[in-house]
C-alpha positions as CSV (number, residue, x, y, z in Angstrom):
1,X,-8.9,-10.5,-13.7
2,X,-6.4,-13.3,-13.0
3,X,-4.0,-10.8,-11.5
4,X,-6.7,-9.3,-9.3
5,X,-7.6,-12.7,-7.9
6,X,-3.9,-13.5,-7.4
7,X,-3.5,-10.2,-5.5
8,X,-6.5,-11.1,-3.3
9,X,-4.9,-14.4,-2.5
10,X,-1.6,-12.9,-1.6
11,X,-2.9,-10.0,0.4
12,X,-5.4,-12.2,2.2
13,X,-2.6,-14.6,3.1
14,X,-0.5,-11.7,4.4
15,X,-3.4,-10.4,6.5
16,X,-3.8,-13.8,8.1
17,X,0.0,-14.0,8.7
18,X,0.1,-10.6,10.4
19,X,-2.9,-11.5,12.6
20,X,-1.2,-14.8,13.5
21,X,2.0,-13.0,14.3
22,X,0.1,-10.8,16.8
23,X,-0.3,-7.6,14.8
24,X,-4.0,-7.0,14.3
25,X,-3.6,-3.4,13.2
26,X,-1.2,-4.5,10.4
27,X,-3.5,-7.3,9.6
28,X,-6.4,-4.9,9.2
29,X,-4.3,-2.6,7.0
30,X,-3.4,-5.4,4.7
31,X,-7.0,-6.6,4.7
32,X,-7.9,-3.1,3.5
33,X,-5.9,-3.7,0.3
34,X,-7.6,-7.1,0.0
35,X,-11.0,-5.5,0.3
36,X,-10.0,-2.9,-2.3
37,X,-9.0,-5.7,-4.7
38,X,-12.3,-7.5,-4.1
39,X,-14.3,-4.3,-4.7
40,X,-12.2,-3.6,-7.9
41,X,-13.7,-6.7,-9.5
42,X,-17.1,-5.2,-9.2
43,X,-15.9,-1.7,-10.3
44,X,-14.3,-3.1,-13.4
45,X,-17.6,-4.7,-14.4
46,X,-19.4,-1.4,-13.8
47,X,-17.1,0.3,-16.2
48,X,-14.8,2.4,-13.9
49,X,-11.9,3.9,-15.7
50,X,-8.6,2.0,-15.3
51,X,-6.7,5.2,-14.3
52,X,-9.2,5.9,-11.5
53,X,-9.1,2.3,-10.3
54,X,-5.3,2.4,-10.3
55,X,-5.3,5.5,-8.1
56,X,-7.8,3.9,-5.7
57,X,-5.6,0.8,-5.4
58,X,-2.3,2.8,-5.0
59,X,-4.1,4.9,-2.4
60,X,-5.1,1.8,-0.4
61,X,-1.6,0.4,-0.7
62,X,-0.1,3.8,0.4
63,X,-2.3,3.8,3.6
64,X,-1.4,0.1,4.2
65,X,2.3,1.0,3.9
66,X,2.1,3.8,6.4
67,X,0.3,1.6,8.9
68,X,2.4,-1.5,8.5
69,X,5.7,0.5,8.5
70,X,4.7,2.3,11.7
71,X,4.0,-1.0,13.3
72,X,7.1,-2.9,12.0
73,X,10.2,-0.8,12.4
74,X,9.5,2.6,10.8
75,X,12.2,3.6,8.4
76,X,13.8,0.2,8.6
77,X,10.6,-1.6,7.7
78,X,10.9,-3.8,4.5
79,X,7.3,-2.7,3.6
80,X,8.7,0.7,2.6
81,X,9.9,-0.9,-0.6
82,X,6.3,-0.4,-1.8
83,X,6.8,3.4,-2.1
84,X,9.1,2.9,-5.0
85,X,6.4,1.0,-6.9
86,X,3.7,3.7,-6.5
87,X,5.1,6.1,-9.1
88,X,6.0,3.3,-11.5
89,X,2.5,1.8,-11.5
90,X,0.7,5.1,-11.8
91,X,3.1,6.2,-14.6
92,X,2.5,3.0,-16.5
93,X,-1.3,3.2,-16.2
94,X,-2.2,6.9,-15.7
95,X,0.6,8.9,-17.1
96,X,3.2,11.3,-15.8
97,X,0.9,13.8,-13.9
98,X,-0.4,11.1,-11.5
99,X,3.0,9.5,-11.2
100,X,4.5,12.8,-9.9
101,X,1.7,13.1,-7.4
102,X,2.4,9.6,-6.0
103,X,6.2,10.2,-6.2
104,X,5.7,13.2,-3.9
105,X,3.5,11.2,-1.5
106,X,6.1,8.4,-1.5
107,X,8.8,11.0,-0.7
108,X,6.7,12.3,2.1
109,X,6.4,8.8,3.5
110,X,10.2,8.1,3.3
111,X,11.2,11.5,4.7
112,X,8.7,11.3,7.4
113,X,9.8,7.9,8.6
114,X,13.4,8.9,8.2
115,X,12.9,12.1,10.3
116,X,11.1,10.2,13.0
117,X,13.9,7.6,13.1
118,X,16.5,10.4,13.2
119,X,14.8,12.0,16.2
120,X,15.0,8.8,18.1
121,X,11.3,7.8,17.8
122,X,11.0,4.1,18.7
123,X,8.7,2.1,16.4
124,X,7.1,-1.2,17.3
125,X,9.0,-4.3,16.0
């Protein structure tokens, strides 16, 4: 549970920083992950399976990554580093089948932002 509370503190702080920097949409996306972490403490007590919880958390982080990257430079956004973590986390917790699914979604995200960048789409900075 320590790591969950540490994640709540970090993502909450980043949500506040994004809001202070003038990006309320990115702040809301990061707050989504914070909310998912808060809810996970109750789900753990209720006996949710760890693989299911891992998929919920990775899903929330995937959505946050899409939103924040689209608001902070697209393909050049540093938040896209998250996509390399998705398959690793799910492989460690859920096994290879789930890791492949998240690896495919991570590739969709990278290729999508790369294609938009290649076509000249201008992302917010």
